[in-house]
C-alpha positions as CSV (number, residue, x, y, z in Angstrom):
1,M,42.4,-15.9,18.2
2,A,44.6,-13.3,16.4
3,S,47.7,-14.6,14.4
4,P,51.2,-13.8,15.7
5,A,51.8,-11.4,12.8
6,L,48.6,-9.6,13.6
7,S,49.6,-9.4,17.3
8,Q,53.1,-8.1,16.4
9,A,51.6,-5.5,14.1
10,S,49.1,-4.3,16.6
11,T,51.9,-4.0,19.3
12,A,54.2,-2.1,16.9
13,F,51.6,0.5,16.0
14,E,50.1,0.6,19.6
15,I,46.7,-0.8,18.5
16,D,45.1,-3.4,20.7
17,A,44.2,-6.7,19.2
18,P,40.4,-6.5,19.6
19,Q,40.5,-3.2,17.6
20,V,42.4,-4.9,14.8
21,Q,40.0,-7.8,14.8
22,D,37.1,-5.4,14.7
23,E,38.6,-3.6,11.8
24,H,39.3,-6.8,9.9
25,K,35.7,-8.0,10.5
26,S,34.4,-4.6,9.4
27,T,36.6,-4.7,6.3
28,K,35.4,-8.2,5.4
29,R,31.8,-7.3,6.0
30,H,32.0,-4.2,3.8
31,M,33.9,-6.0,1.1
32,L,31.1,-8.6,1.0
33,L,28.5,-5.8,0.7
34,R,30.5,-4.0,-2.0
35,R,30.8,-7.3,-3.9
36,A,27.1,-8.0,-3.6
37,K,26.4,-4.5,-5.0
38,E,28.7,-5.2,-7.9
39,V,27.4,-8.6,-8.9
40,A,23.7,-7.9,-8.2
41,T,21.8,-7.2,-11.4
42,S,18.5,-5.4,-11.9
43,Q,16.9,-8.8,-12.5
44,D,18.3,-10.2,-9.2
45,V,16.9,-7.2,-7.3
46,L,13.5,-7.5,-9.0
47,L,13.2,-11.2,-8.3
48,F,14.2,-10.7,-4.7
49,L,11.6,-8.0,-4.3
50,I,8.8,-10.1,-5.9
51,A,9.6,-13.0,-3.5
52,F,9.8,-10.6,-0.6
53,R,6.5,-9.0,-1.3
54,I,4.7,-12.3,-1.9
55,L,5.9,-13.4,1.5
56,N,4.7,-10.1,2.8
57,A,1.3,-10.5,1.3
58,L,0.7,-14.1,2.4
59,T,1.6,-13.4,6.0
60,I,-0.8,-10.4,6.5
61,R,-3.5,-11.4,9.0
62,T,-5.1,-8.0,9.8
63,F,-7.8,-5.7,8.6
64,F,-7.0,-2.1,7.5
65,Q,-9.5,-0.4,5.3
66,P,-12.9,-1.5,3.9
67,D,-11.8,-0.1,0.5
68,E,-9.2,-2.9,0.3
69,Y,-12.2,-5.1,-0.5
70,F,-15.2,-3.0,-1.4
71,Q,-13.5,-0.9,-4.0
72,S,-11.5,-3.6,-5.6
73,L,-12.2,-7.3,-4.9
74,E,-16.0,-7.0,-4.6
75,P,-16.6,-5.4,-8.0
76,A,-13.9,-7.7,-9.4
77,W,-15.9,-10.7,-8.1
78,E,-19.0,-9.3,-9.8
79,I,-17.1,-8.8,-13.1
80,A,-15.7,-12.3,-13.0
81,F,-18.8,-14.3,-11.9
82,G,-21.8,-12.1,-12.6
83,A,-24.3,-9.9,-10.9
84,N,-25.9,-12.9,-9.0
85,S,-22.6,-14.1,-7.5
86,G,-23.2,-12.4,-4.1
87,A,-20.7,-9.5,-4.3
88,W,-21.5,-6.4,-2.3
89,I,-21.5,-3.4,-4.7
90,T,-21.4,-0.2,-2.8
91,W,-23.1,3.2,-3.7
92,E,-19.9,4.5,-5.4
93,W,-20.2,1.9,-8.1
94,K,-23.9,2.4,-8.5
95,N,-23.3,6.1,-9.0
96,Q,-20.3,5.7,-11.3
97,L,-17.7,7.3,-9.0
98,R,-15.0,4.7,-9.6
99,S,-13.1,3.5,-12.6
100,A,-13.4,-0.2,-13.4
101,I,-9.8,-0.5,-14.4
102,H,-8.5,-1.5,-11.0
103,P,-11.1,-4.2,-10.2
104,A,-10.8,-5.5,-13.8
105,I,-7.2,-6.6,-13.0
106,F,-8.5,-8.8,-10.1
107,A,-11.5,-10.0,-12.1
108,A,-9.0,-11.5,-14.6
109,V,-7.2,-13.1,-11.7
110,Y,-10.4,-14.6,-10.3
111,R,-11.3,-16.0,-13.7
112,L,-7.9,-17.6,-14.1
113,S,-8.0,-19.0,-10.6
114,S,-11.4,-20.5,-11.2
115,E,-10.3,-22.2,-14.4
116,L,-7.1,-23.4,-12.7
117,S,-9.0,-24.9,-9.8
118,N,-11.3,-26.7,-12.3
119,V,-8.4,-28.1,-14.2
120,L,-6.7,-29.2,-11.1
121,R,-10.0,-30.4,-9.5
122,L,-9.2,-28.7,-6.2
123,T,-11.3,-29.5,-3.2
124,P,-13.6,-26.7,-2.0
125,E,-11.2,-25.8,0.8
126,Y,-8.1,-25.5,-1.5
127,R,-10.3,-23.7,-4.1
128,A,-11.2,-21.1,-1.4
129,E,-7.5,-20.7,-0.4
130,L,-6.6,-20.1,-4.1
131,F,-9.2,-17.4,-4.4
132,L,-7.8,-15.8,-1.2
133,A,-4.1,-16.0,-2.3
134,A,-4.3,-15.1,-6.0
135,P,-5.3,-11.4,-5.5
136,K,-2.6,-11.1,-2.8
137,A,0.1,-12.5,-5.0
138,T,-1.0,-10.2,-7.8
139,Q,-0.8,-7.1,-5.6
140,A,2.5,-8.4,-4.3
141,V,4.0,-8.2,-7.8
142,I,2.6,-4.7,-8.2
143,A,4.1,-3.7,-4.8
144,A,7.5,-5.2,-5.9
145,L,7.4,-3.2,-9.1
146,G,6.9,-0.1,-6.9
147,D,9.9,-1.0,-4.8
148,Y,12.0,-1.7,-7.9
149,Y,11.3,1.5,-9.6
150,T,11.8,3.5,-6.4
151,W,15.3,2.0,-6.4
152,K,15.8,2.8,-10.1
153,L,14.6,6.3,-9.6
154,G,17.1,6.6,-6.8
155,E,19.8,5.5,-9.2
156,R,18.7,8.1,-11.7
157,V,19.0,10.8,-9.0
158,Y,22.2,9.7,-7.2
159,G,23.9,7.6,-9.8
160,K,24.0,3.9,-10.6
161,G,25.5,1.8,-7.9
162,S,25.8,4.7,-5.5
163,S,25.4,4.2,-1.7
164,E,22.4,6.6,-1.7
165,A,20.6,4.5,-4.4
166,W,21.1,1.3,-2.3
167,T,19.9,3.2,0.7
168,V,16.7,4.1,-1.2
169,L,16.1,0.3,-1.7
170,F,16.9,-0.3,2.0
171,L,14.5,2.3,3.2
172,T,11.6,1.0,1.1
173,V,12.3,-2.7,2.0
174,I,12.6,-2.0,5.8
175,S,9.7,0.4,5.9
176,A,7.0,-0.6,8.4
177,W,4.3,1.1,6.4
178,Q,5.3,-0.6,3.2
179,W,5.1,-4.0,4.9
180,F,1.7,-3.1,6.4
181,C,0.1,-1.5,3.3
182,S,1.9,-2.0,0.0
183,T,0.5,-5.6,-0.7
184,R,-3.1,-4.7,0.2
185,T,-5.6,-4.5,-2.8
186,L,-6.2,-0.7,-2.3
187,S,-6.3,1.5,-5.4
188,N,-3.8,3.8,-3.6
189,C,-1.2,1.0,-3.7
190,L,-1.6,0.7,-7.4
191,E,-1.5,4.5,-7.7
192,T,1.8,4.5,-5.7
193,T,3.4,2.0,-8.1
194,L,2.2,3.8,-11.2
195,T,3.4,7.1,-9.8
196,V,6.9,6.0,-9.1
197,I,7.1,4.3,-12.5
198,A,6.0,7.5,-14.2
199,L,8.5,9.5,-12.2
200,H,11.3,7.1,-13.3
201,Q,10.3,7.5,-17.0
202,W,9.7,11.2,-16.8
203,P,12.1,13.3,-19.0
204,W,13.6,15.3,-16.2
205,H,16.1,16.9,-18.6
206,W,13.3,19.1,-19.8
207,S,13.8,21.2,-16.6
208,L,17.3,22.2,-17.7
209,E,18.2,25.1,-19.9
210,A,18.8,24.3,-23.5
211,T,22.4,24.3,-24.6
212,G,24.1,24.5,-28.1
213,N,21.7,23.8,-30.9
214,E,19.0,22.3,-28.8
215,P,15.5,23.7,-29.4
216,A,14.3,25.9,-26.5
217,D,11.0,27.3,-25.4
218,E,10.2,30.9,-24.5
219,Y,11.7,30.3,-21.0
220,G,15.0,28.9,-22.4
221,L,14.2,25.4,-21.3
222,R,14.7,22.3,-23.5
223,E,11.8,21.9,-25.9
224,D,10.3,18.5,-26.8
225,C,7.5,17.9,-29.2
226,G,6.0,15.3,-26.8
227,Q,4.4,13.4,-29.6
228,A,5.1,10.0,-28.0
229,E,3.9,11.2,-24.6
230,E,0.7,12.6,-26.1
231,L,0.0,9.3,-27.9
232,A,0.6,7.3,-24.7
233,N,-1.8,9.6,-22.8
234,S,-4.4,9.3,-25.5
235,I,-4.2,5.5,-25.4
236,V,-4.5,5.4,-21.6
237,L,-7.6,7.7,-21.6
238,A,-9.2,5.7,-24.4
239,A,-8.6,2.4,-22.7
240,S,-10.0,3.8,-19.4
241,A,-13.1,5.1,-21.2
242,V,-13.7,1.7,-22.9
243,V,-13.3,-0.3,-19.7
244,D,-15.7,2.0,-17.9
245,R,-18.1,1.8,-20.8
246,L,-18.1,-2.0,-20.7
247,Y,-18.7,-2.1,-16.9
248,Y,-21.3,0.7,-16.6
249,Q,-23.0,0.0,-19.9
250,Q,-22.8,3.7,-20.8
251,W,-20.2,6.4,-21.4
252,T,-19.1,8.1,-18.2
253,F,-16.1,9.8,-16.7
254,P,-15.7,8.6,-13.1
255,P,-13.1,11.2,-12.0
256,L,-15.4,14.1,-12.7
257,R,-18.4,12.4,-10.9
258,F,-16.1,11.6,-8.0
259,L,-15.2,15.2,-7.6
260,Y,-18.8,16.3,-7.9
261,F,-20.1,13.9,-5.3
262,N,-17.3,14.2,-2.8
263,L,-16.4,17.9,-3.1
264,A,-19.4,19.8,-4.6
265,Q,-21.9,17.8,-2.5
266,S,-19.5,17.3,0.5
267,L,-20.5,13.6,0.8
268,S,-17.0,12.6,1.9
269,V,-17.4,14.2,5.3
270,H,-20.0,11.5,6.1
271,Y,-17.0,9.2,6.6
272,G,-15.2,11.6,9.0
273,R,-13.5,14.9,9.4
274,N,-9.9,15.6,10.3
275,D,-7.8,18.6,11.5
276,W,-6.2,20.8,8.9
277,H,-2.7,19.7,10.0
278,Y,-3.5,15.9,9.8
279,Y,-1.0,15.1,7.0
280,L,1.8,16.9,8.8
281,S,1.0,15.8,12.3
282,Q,-0.2,12.2,11.5
283,G,0.1,11.4,7.8
284,Y,3.9,11.7,7.2
285,P,4.8,10.4,10.7
286,L,2.7,7.2,10.0
287,L,4.3,6.8,6.5
288,L,7.9,7.4,7.6
289,T,8.0,6.3,11.3
290,T,11.7,6.3,12.4
291,F,12.9,7.8,9.1
292,L,10.9,11.1,9.5
293,P,14.0,13.1,10.8
294,F,16.0,12.1,7.7
295,A,13.0,13.1,5.5
296,L,12.8,16.5,7.0
297,V,16.6,17.1,6.5
298,G,16.2,15.8,2.9
299,L,13.4,18.1,2.2
300,Y,15.3,21.1,3.6
301,H,18.4,20.4,1.6
302,S,16.4,19.7,-1.6
303,L,14.7,23.1,-1.4
304,S,17.9,25.0,-0.6
305,P,19.3,27.2,-3.4
306,P,21.6,25.3,-5.8
307,N,25.3,26.0,-6.4
308,P,25.4,28.1,-9.6
309,A,28.8,26.5,-10.5
310,S,27.4,23.0,-10.5
311,T,27.9,20.7,-13.4
312,T,25.0,19.7,-15.7
313,A,24.7,16.3,-14.0
314,T,24.7,17.8,-10.5
315,L,22.2,20.5,-11.6
316,L,19.9,17.8,-13.0
317,T,20.0,15.9,-9.7
318,T,19.3,19.1,-7.8
319,N,16.4,19.9,-10.1
320,I,14.9,16.5,-9.7
321,K,15.2,16.6,-5.9
322,R,13.7,20.1,-5.7
323,Q,10.7,19.1,-7.8
324,L,10.1,15.9,-5.7
325,A,10.4,18.0,-2.5
326,T,8.0,20.6,-3.8
327,T,5.5,18.0,-4.8
328,S,5.8,16.2,-1.5
329,L,4.8,19.5,0.3
330,L,2.3,20.9,-2.2
331,V,0.1,17.8,-2.5
332,P,-0.6,17.5,1.3
333,F,-1.1,21.3,1.4
334,I,-3.9,21.1,-1.3
335,L,-5.4,18.0,0.2
336,S,-5.6,19.7,3.6
337,F,-8.4,21.9,2.4
338,I,-10.6,18.8,2.1
339,S,-12.3,17.9,5.4
340,H,-12.0,14.1,5.0
341,K,-8.4,13.0,5.2
342,E,-6.7,9.6,5.2
343,V,-3.0,8.7,5.3
344,R,-3.3,6.5,2.3
345,F,-4.3,9.6,0.2
346,I,-0.6,10.8,0.4
347,Y,0.8,7.3,0.1
348,P,2.0,7.9,-3.5
349,L,4.4,10.5,-2.1
350,L,6.3,7.9,0.0
351,P,8.7,6.7,-2.7
352,P,9.9,10.3,-3.5
353,I,10.2,11.0,0.3
354,H,12.4,7.8,0.6
355,I,14.6,9.1,-2.2
356,L,15.0,12.5,-0.5
357,S,15.7,10.8,2.8
358,A,18.5,8.6,1.4
359,A,21.2,11.3,1.2
360,P,21.0,12.4,4.8
361,F,20.6,8.8,6.0
362,T,23.7,7.8,4.0
363,S,25.6,10.8,5.3
364,Y,24.7,10.2,8.9
365,F,25.5,6.4,8.8
366,S,28.4,6.8,6.4
367,L,30.7,4.6,8.5
368,F,28.4,1.7,7.5
369,L,27.5,2.6,4.0
370,T,30.7,3.8,2.3
371,S,33.4,1.7,0.7
372,H,35.9,2.2,3.5
373,P,33.8,2.5,6.6
374,F,36.0,1.0,9.3
375,P,37.7,3.3,11.8
376,T,41.5,3.4,12.1
377,T,41.6,4.8,15.6
378,T,40.1,4.0,19.0
379,T,38.3,7.4,18.9
380,N,36.6,6.7,15.6
381,R,35.7,3.2,16.8
382,N,34.0,4.6,19.9
383,R,32.2,7.2,17.7
384,K,30.9,4.4,15.6
385,T,29.3,2.5,18.4
386,P,26.4,4.9,19.2
387,K,25.4,5.0,15.5
388,R,25.5,1.2,15.3
389,I,23.2,1.1,18.3
390,L,20.9,3.7,16.7
391,L,20.7,2.0,13.4
392,T,19.9,-1.3,15.1
393,L,17.2,0.4,17.1
394,L,15.7,2.0,13.9
395,L,15.6,-1.5,12.3
396,L,14.0,-3.1,15.3
397,I,11.3,-0.5,15.6
398,N,10.3,-0.9,12.0
399,I,10.4,-4.7,12.2
400,L,8.3,-4.8,15.4
401,L,5.8,-2.3,14.0
402,A,5.4,-4.3,10.8
403,L,4.9,-7.5,12.6
404,F,2.4,-6.0,15.1
405,T,0.3,-4.3,12.5
406,T,0.1,-7.3,10.2
407,S,-0.3,-10.0,12.8
408,L,-1.8,-8.7,16.0
409,Y,-3.7,-5.4,15.2
410,Q,-7.3,-6.1,14.2
411,P,-7.1,-9.7,13.0
412,A,-10.7,-10.5,14.0
413,P,-12.5,-9.3,10.8
414,L,-10.5,-11.8,8.8
415,T,-10.4,-14.6,11.5
416,V,-14.2,-14.6,11.8
417,L,-14.6,-15.2,8.0
418,T,-12.2,-18.1,8.1
419,Y,-14.3,-19.5,11.0
420,L,-17.5,-19.0,9.0
421,R,-16.1,-20.7,5.9
422,S,-15.0,-23.7,7.9
423,R,-18.3,-24.0,9.7
424,A,-20.2,-23.7,6.5
425,S,-18.1,-26.5,5.0
426,H,-19.0,-28.7,7.9
427,H,-22.7,-28.0,7.6
428,H,-23.1,-28.1,3.8
429,P,-20.1,-29.9,2.3
430,Q,-22.0,-31.0,-0.8
431,Q,-23.0,-27.4,-1.6
432,H,-19.4,-26.2,-2.0
433,Q,-18.7,-28.5,-4.9
434,Q,-20.8,-26.0,-7.0
435,Q,-19.5,-23.0,-8.8
436,E,-19.4,-19.4,-7.5
437,T,-22.5,-18.4,-9.5
438,T,-24.6,-21.5,-8.7
439,T,-27.9,-21.1,-6.9
440,T,-27.9,-23.4,-3.9
441,T,-30.9,-25.0,-2.3
442,T,-29.6,-24.9,1.3
443,T,-27.9,-21.8,2.6
444,T,-26.3,-20.4,5.7
445,T,-27.4,-16.8,6.3
446,I,-25.0,-14.5,8.2
447,A,-26.1,-11.2,9.8
448,F,-23.3,-8.7,10.5
449,L,-24.5,-6.4,13.2
450,T,-21.3,-4.5,13.2
451,P,-20.1,-1.0,12.1
452,C,-20.5,-0.7,8.4
453,H,-18.0,-2.7,6.2
454,S,-16.2,-4.1,9.2
455,T,-15.3,-7.3,7.4
456,P,-14.5,-8.4,3.9
457,W,-17.4,-9.8,2.0
458,R,-17.8,-12.2,-1.0
459,S,-14.1,-12.2,-1.7
460,H,-13.7,-14.0,1.7
461,L,-17.0,-15.7,2.1
462,I,-16.4,-17.4,-1.3
463,H,-18.7,-20.4,-0.9
464,P,-22.0,-19.9,-2.7
465,S,-23.9,-21.5,0.2
466,L,-22.9,-18.6,2.4
467,K,-25.4,-15.8,2.2
468,A,-25.0,-12.6,4.3
469,W,-26.4,-9.2,5.0
470,A,-25.0,-6.3,7.0
471,L,-25.8,-2.9,8.3
472,T,-25.4,-0.2,5.7
473,C,-23.9,3.3,5.9
474,E,-24.7,4.9,2.6
475,P,-24.3,8.7,2.6
476,P,-27.3,11.0,2.2
477,L,-27.5,11.1,-1.6
478,H,-31.1,12.2,-1.5
479,L,-30.7,15.1,0.9
480,P,-29.4,18.7,0.4
481,P,-26.0,19.6,2.0
482,S,-27.8,21.5,4.8
483,Q,-29.2,18.3,6.1
484,H,-26.1,16.1,6.0
485,L,-25.1,16.8,9.6
486,T,-28.3,15.5,11.0
487,Y,-28.5,12.4,8.7
488,R,-28.2,9.0,10.4
489,D,-27.5,5.9,8.3
490,E,-28.8,2.4,9.1
491,A,-25.8,1.5,11.3
492,D,-26.3,4.8,13.3
493,R,-29.9,4.0,13.8
494,F,-29.1,0.4,15.0
495,Y,-26.5,1.5,17.5
496,A,-28.8,4.2,18.8
497,A,-31.4,1.6,19.8
498,P,-30.3,-2.0,19.1
499,S,-33.2,-3.8,20.7
500,N,-35.8,-1.7,19.0
501,W,-34.1,-2.0,15.6
502,L,-33.9,-5.8,15.9
503,T,-37.6,-6.0,16.8
504,V,-38.7,-3.8,13.9
505,N,-36.4,-4.9,11.2
506,L,-35.0,-8.3,11.8
507,G,-37.9,-10.4,12.9
508,K,-37.6,-14.2,13.2
509,P,-35.1,-16.0,11.0
510,P,-36.3,-18.4,8.3
511,K,-37.0,-21.8,9.8
512,N,-35.4,-23.6,6.8
513,A,-32.1,-21.8,7.0
514,H,-29.2,-21.7,9.4
515,E,-29.0,-18.2,10.9
516,Q,-26.0,-16.6,12.4
517,V,-25.7,-13.1,13.9
518,L,-22.2,-11.5,14.3
519,R,-22.4,-9.1,17.2
520,L,-20.1,-6.8,19.1
521,K,-19.4,-7.0,22.8
522,A,-20.3,-3.3,23.2
523,L,-24.0,-4.0,22.5
524,E,-25.8,-4.6,25.7
525,A,-29.0,-5.7,24.0
526,V,-27.4,-8.8,22.5
527,N,-24.8,-11.3,23.7
528,A,-21.3,-11.4,22.3
529,G,-20.1,-14.1,19.9
530,V,-21.4,-16.1,16.9
531,A,-24.5,-18.3,17.4
532,W,-25.5,-21.2,15.4
533,D,-28.9,-22.9,15.4
């Protein structure tokens, strides 16, 4: 109930009591928000983001991309526990197309988890849960660092403590794509974090004209000897070369081999072709969802000619935004010439796009995001209501998308492995007391008659008594490009004639082993489900 003084004041100024109450509520709410911004330190924000992303990682129950496992956790398992540990090493690793740096991170996590489980004498079930959770928590920290440096780069662009900088943090936290993808163990997720850290550390002032006695290059821009940067680059390249030498047991340069196999030999098209406009019509809409209109406005404004009378600080901000916008358009343009496209290939551009989106987003919802946002008239209050509804709708759409894609969309590939682990523990409880590299006397063999790499592998099978094989889909490495279109891998041949393939290749299962076959309902030749002896 409004106080007498409040009622008298509202009557004297011809303002209805509900309006005054709304204004006081709005004032109080925004005072709290402003106070939170003032007292929040960088450490507070980072700790919040780490906790938020760990929660994010541990609640994901769905399958996205095979590379989440086969280009990171599988080679990591092999590095940690040896070649006989049951990891599935795909053709890219056998042909030295991938750098071992990324899986080496998770290999260290696996070794530490193994030692910790031994010290704590965990039961096989808890040991398996630790092996599942440890890589997720590690990637969650990496994702949190990406969020943190996106916010810090936003502060560098718009100013420390500015509404636009806080909007950048809001956009990356509420993003449905970030919740769906950032905590997965894809190399693209690590690339995204490293990219935004590099952008934050980048000496953007080099793009400004030299003033006073500052050394200038031939174009009049600020000159810097770059000795520290050259040293850092040399250290990174040397470390990469050493790690790859240790893994492959010979000197090699994976990026060059990757380009040769996927571009010169066109092997990437074996995994699909996409339209030339994929990144514009599908890529950016998937990354940005409801924030796409603000991104388009931000790109347009960032590429507009700057005001020649701008101050040095304003000019620097304009230059940073223009370079981010140019990169955000140039990279998809170049990648569009490659037939095989995936949205995660442009994922490292999402933080810069969030930064460019922050200014138009803050401007449009300024009544909520400025220091004095509450209206003083009935007209302004009515104008505020549609934007409040729109903002709520944008939040709900992202939240619902995030929950759907991480809880309900494609959970079966992970659920079935949880089921297989539990069944194997029931059949061979004594076997699971052994280490990951131990040779077991009694095994359960699992046959995955599914599309290639439809489920995780050793990183989720975990128990040494669980052995498995699956249909393969290796590209035609031995064929010339002219024969690539007619090539059919093992999975293709199986789906073309399931009964014949089973008769010729599978035969009868060993009598001394439990045999399971994971099948798809679409196959008419076999029944759906998982069958045990």
